Residue, then its C-alpha position, 0 to 999 in steps of 0.5 A: m611683854s610687848i604688844d608685838h610679842l603678844v601678837r606673835r604668841r596669839n598668831r602662833l596659837i591660832a596657827l596651832l589651833a588651825a592645824l589641830p584637826q588635821k593632826i587629830e586625823e593623822i593620829e586617828r589614821e595611825i591608830n586605825t592602821s596599826v597592827m598589834p603583834r599577835v601573841t600566840v600561846t601553846d596548847r599547854q599554856r592555854q590549858v594552864l591559862e584556863r585554870i590560872r585562878m587555881p593554885n599551881k599545885v591544883i593545875a599540875i594535878e589536873l593537867g598531870i604535869a609537875e608544879r614546876t612546869v606550871k610555874f614555867h608556863v605561867g612565867r612564859m605567859l607573863k613575859k609574852f603578855n608583858l604582865t607582872n603577876r598572874r592576876e593580870l593573866g586571869g583578868 
């Protein structure tokens, strides 16, 4: 590598380092002003969620609904929260 090439690389690095604090501030402002979308659950989904560590059959009996309905609610909440398994819901 030539001396000119090294000088150009050094100058580029200095410019990048000088711009770094401003870039960090921009990113922090973005993070602080961004609004996460609010995810809502129905009353029944909340009831299921409160019992998520129980087996579906037990949840169904406690709530007086079919086990299949419990599975439906669990599946809907997994989708809403972008999760892959019920353990993540109970986290």
